[in-house]
C-alpha positions in Angstrom: -32.5 -3.1 -4.1 -30.2 -4.3 -1.3 -26.6 -4.7 -1.2 -23.9 -6.3 1.2 -21.0 -4.4 2.9 -18.6 -5.4 5.6 -18.7 -3.1 8.7 -17.1 -2.9 12.1 -19.2 -1.8 15.1 -16.2 -1.8 17.4 -12.3 -1.8 17.2 -10.5 -5.1 17.7 -9.5 -8.5 16.6 -10.7 -9.7 13.0 -13.9 -11.0 14.4 -15.2 -7.4 14.8 -15.9 -7.4 11.1 -19.3 -8.5 10.0 -21.2 -8.7 6.6 -24.4 -7.0 6.6 -27.2 -6.5 4.2 -28.3 -2.9 3.7 -31.9 -2.4 2.5 -31.1 0.3 -0.3 -28.1 1.0 -2.3 -26.6 4.5 -1.8 -27.7 7.4 -4.3 -24.9 9.5 -5.7 -25.1 13.2 -4.9 -23.8 16.1 -7.1 -20.3 15.6 -7.9 -20.3 11.9 -7.1 -20.4 8.6 -9.0 -21.8 5.3 -7.4 -19.5 2.3 -8.1 -20.1 -1.3 -8.0 -16.9 -2.8 -6.4 -15.0 -5.4 -8.3 -11.9 -5.8 -6.2 -10.4 -4.3 -3.0 -7.4 -4.9 -1.0 -7.0 -6.5 2.2 -4.0 -4.8 3.6 -2.0 -4.4 6.7 -3.3 -0.8 6.9 -6.8 -2.1 7.1 -6.0 -4.0 10.2 -4.4 -0.9 11.9 -7.8 0.9 11.2 -9.6 -2.2 12.6 -7.8 -1.9 15.7 -8.2 1.8 16.2 -4.3 2.4 15.7 -4.3 4.3 12.3 -3.8 8.0 12.8 -5.9 10.1 10.6 -9.3 8.0 10.3 -12.0 10.0 11.9 -14.9 7.8 10.8 -17.7 7.1 13.4 -18.7 3.5 14.2 -19.9 1.7 12.5 -18.1 2.0 9.1 -16.6 -0.1 6.5 -13.0 -0.4 6.2 -11.4 -0.6 2.6 -8.6 1.7 1.3 -8.7 1.2 -2.3 -10.9 -0.2 -4.8 -11.4 -0.8 -8.5 -14.9 -0.9 -9.6 -17.5 -0.2 -12.3 -19.6 3.0 -12.5 -23.1 2.2 -12.4 -24.8 5.8 -11.6 -23.4 9.4 -11.9 -24.6 12.3 -9.7 -25.4 15.7 -11.2 -22.8 17.7 -12.8 -20.7 14.7 -14.0 -19.7 14.7 -17.6 -16.3 13.3 -17.8 -17.2 9.9 -16.4 -19.9 7.6 -17.8 -21.9 4.4 -16.5 -20.1 1.4 -17.3 -16.5 2.9 -17.1 -14.1 1.1 -14.9 -12.3 3.3 -12.4 -10.1 3.3 -9.3 -9.8 5.3 -6.1 -8.0 5.7 -3.0 -10.8 5.5 -0.6 -9.0 5.0 2.8 -12.2 3.7 4.2 -15.4 2.4 2.8 -14.4 0.1 0.0 -15.6 -3.3 1.8 -18.9 -2.7 -0.1 -20.5 -4.1 -3.2 -21.7 -0.5 -3.8 -20.5 3.0 -2.6 -20.6 6.6 -3.6 -17.2 8.4 -4.1 -16.4 12.0 -5.4 -15.9 11.8 -9.0 -12.5 13.8 -8.6 -11.1 10.7 -6.8 -11.7 8.4 -9.7 -8.7 7.3 -12.1 -9.8 5.6 -15.4 -8.7 1.8 -15.2 -8.3 0.1 -18.8 -11.0 -2.3 -19.4 -8.8 -5.1 -20.2 -7.1 -5.3 -17.0 -7.9 -8.0 -14.2 -9.4 -6.1 -11.4 -7.5 -8.0 -8.8 -4.4 -7.1 -10.4 -5.5 -3.3 -11.1 -6.4 -3.0 -7.6 -3.0 -3.8 -6.5 -1.6 -0.7 -8.2 -3.8 1.8 -6.3 -2.3 1.5 -2.8 0.5 -1.0 -3.0 2.3 -0.2 -6.2 1.5 3.6 -6.1 3.2 3.6 -2.7 6.3 1.9 -4.1 6.4 4.0 -7.3 6.3 7.3 -5.5 8.8 6.3 -2.8 11.1 5.1 -5.5 10.6 8.0 -7.9 9.3 11.0 -6.2 11.2 10.7 -3.0 14.4 8.3 -3.4 14.7 9.6 -6.9 16.3 6.4 -7.9 18.6 6.2 -10.9 19.3 3.3 -13.2 21.9 1.0 -11.7 21.9 2.1 -8.1 21.7 0.0 -5.0 18.7 0.0 -2.8 17.6 -2.0 0.4 14.0 -3.0 0.8 12.7 -4.1 4.2 9.8 -6.7 4.3 10.7 -7.5 0.7 8.3 -10.3 0.3 5.3 -8.3 1.4 3.0 -6.6 -0.9 4.8 -3.2 -1.0 8.2 -5.0 -0.9 7.5 -7.0 -3.8 6.2 -3.9 -5.6 9.4 -2.1 -5.0 11.4 -5.0 -6.4 9.1 -5.3 -9.5 9.7 -1.5 -10.1 13.4 -1.5 -9.2 14.0 -4.3 -11.7 12.7 -1.9 -14.5 15.6 0.5 -13.4 18.0 -2.4 -13.3 18.8 -1.7 -9.6 21.0 -3.6 -7.6 18.5 -4.9 -4.8 18.9 -6.3 -1.5 15.7 -7.5 0.4 15.0 -8.5 4.0 12.5 -11.3 4.6 12.1 -14.6 6.3 14.0 -17.6 5.3 10.6 -19.2 4.1 10.3 -16.2 1.5 13.9 -15.8 0.4 13.3 -17.6 -3.1 10.4 -15.2 -3.6 12.8 -12.2 -3.1 15.6 -14.0 -5.2 13.1 -14.4 -8.0 12.4 -10.8 -8.4 15.9 -10.0 -8.7 17.1 -9.0 -5.3 19.7 -10.6 -2.9 17.7 -11.9 0.1 18.8 -11.1 3.6 17.3 -13.5 6.4 16.6 -10.9 9.0 16.3 -13.4 11.8 19.8 -14.7 11.3 21.7 -12.0 9.4 22.9 -8.4 10.0 21.5 -6.5 7.0 24.1 -3.5 7.8 26.8 -5.9 7.5 25.5 -7.3 4.2 25.0 -4.0 2.4 28.2 -1.9 4.0 30.3 -1.1 2.6 29.7 0.5 0.0 26.1 1.0 1.3 23.0 1.9 -0.7 21.5 4.7 -2.3 18.1 4.2 -0.8 16.6 2.2 2.1 12.7 1.6 2.2 11.9 1.1 5.9 8.2 0.2 7.1 9.5 -1.7 10.2 10.3 1.6 12.3 11.4 1.8 15.7 15.0 0.8 16.3 15.2 -0.4 12.8 15.4 3.1 11.4 18.8 3.9 13.0 20.2 0.8 11.4 18.6 1.4 8.2 20.1 5.0 8.2 23.7 3.4 8.8 23.4 1.5 5.4 23.2 4.5 3.5 25.8 6.0 1.1 26.9 9.5 0.9 23.7 11.3 -0.7 21.5 8.5 0.1 17.9 8.8 1.2 16.0 6.7 3.9 12.2 6.6 3.2 10.3 5.7 6.1 6.7 4.6 5.5 5.5 2.7 8.6 6.2 1.6 12.1 5.4 -2.1 12.1 7.1 -2.9 15.3 5.1 -0.4 17.2 1.7 -1.4 15.4 2.2 -5.0 16.4 3.2 -4.3 20.1 6.9 -5.4 19.6 8.1 -1.9 20.4 6.8 1.4 21.9 7.0 4.8 20.6 6.2 4.4 16.8 5.6 8.2 16.6 8.7 9.2 18.6 10.8 7.1 16.3 9.8 9.0 13.2 10.8 12.3 15.3 14.1 10.8 16.1 14.7 9.9 12.5 14.0 13.5 11.2 16.2 15.0 13.7 19.1 13.4 12.0 18.3 15.9 9.0 19.4 18.8 11.5 22.9 17.6 11.5 24.2 17.6 7.9 26.2 14.4 7.0 25.4 14.0 3.5 22.4 11.6 3.9 18.7 12.3 4.5 15.6 10.8 5.8 12.0 11.3 4.5 8.6 10.2 5.6 6.1 8.9 3.2 2.4 8.8 3.7 0.3 8.1 0.4 -2.7 10.2 1.7 -0.6 13.1 2.7 1.5 13.1 -0.7 -1.8 12.9 -2.6 -3.4 15.6 -0.7 -0.3 17.9 -1.3 0.0 16.8 -5.1 -3.3 15.2 -6.4 -1.8 15.5 -10.0 1.0 13.2 -9.1 -1.2 10.5 -7.8 -3.3 10.5 -10.9 -0.2 10.5 -13.2 1.7 7.9 -11.2 -1.4 5.6 -11.0 -2.2 5.9 -14.7 1.5 5.3 -15.6 1.2 1.9 -13.4 -1.9 1.1 -15.2 0.0 1.3 -18.5 2.9 -0.8 -17.3 0.5 -3.4 -16.1 -1.3 -3.4 -19.5 2.0 -3.8 -21.2 2.9 -6.7 -19.1 6.0 -5.1 -17.7 5.0 -5.7 -14.0 3.1 -8.6 -12.5 1.7 -8.1 -9.1 1.9 -11.3 -6.9 -1.7 -12.0 -5.7 -1.2 -14.3 -2.7 -4.9 -15.1 -2.4 -8.1 -13.9 -3.5 -11.0 -13.9 -1.0 -14.7 -13.1 -1.5 -15.9 -9.9 0.4 -17.9 -12.1 2.7 -14.4 -13.8 3.8 -12.8 -10.7 5.0 -12.6 -12.0 8.6 -10.4 -14.8 7.2 -8.4 -12.6 5.0 -7.6 -10.2 8.0 -6.6 -13.3 10.2 -4.2 -14.4 7.5 -2.8 -11.0 7.3 -2.1 -11.0 10.9 -0.4 -14.5 10.8 2.4 -12.8 8.9 4.7 -14.2 6.3 2.5 -13.7 3.3 4.4 -13.3 0.1 2.3 -10.6 -1.9 -0.9 -9.4 -1.7 -4.5 -10.4 -0.5 -7.4 -9.1 -2.5 -11.3 -9.1 -1.8 -13.6 -9.6 -4.6 -17.3 -8.6 -4.7 
């Protein structure tokens, strides 16, 4: 039986992605399950992997991108007793999910309630898990506190605002003027990053936490927004990734050096894969909690657009055009 997957044979622009037909579906080895992909993300991190700018991916070309998935188990390898054929599961794959079928370690699978829309469920795996862990595990946000979210209309930004509203946080979000209404509808005060100074808008008195994936010189300005005992959570260097600034890694180093001089504030760097490796139980626990919130209708991920797997190039082009409110999803 043949199947389709999207591969990249070189690094570069969206056109390096190609849909290919493989002659035989993969066979799960001991400790693995074969999953029929139902939904996977098309996310900014995938574009960094495609351009060879994502630290930590050591796959040899050609390979399939795809950071996360929701799918249905259709075969199990030897020794698997806690998962069954037909069960819906989610996994943080980092690469490989742009495929109709793939084999993954059973220990990476988190059960997904059958009633959930796969496109909404996959939004929990990378995007909402990132937001949830930054908000609860790192910033330790408490009800009624003030936060600042950069890129507030993006996938992780909207997830932070959704989750922040459950805590009745006072929220501010930077976004373009075109996406200000999206930020406002999610319960935050929009700040037009092109024409307004976010430092002036939130200080005094400042905020308890800032969530910053912009990086570079933005880190220093975000740090200025913190109240005493506040936390800056850095989780990306967007400006460096798109070539607007140099020294993405060095901006992390400069940020962390601030912790060497006690001033009542702190900075932390978040990586979902690093934290998952350190605390795999946290990831499973947090993702399961998100699935329950989604099932209960307490969160509603914004799906900007749904593409077919064969339209991965178009999805990546739209991602790099910027200004998307919400998340892009690829469906098998």
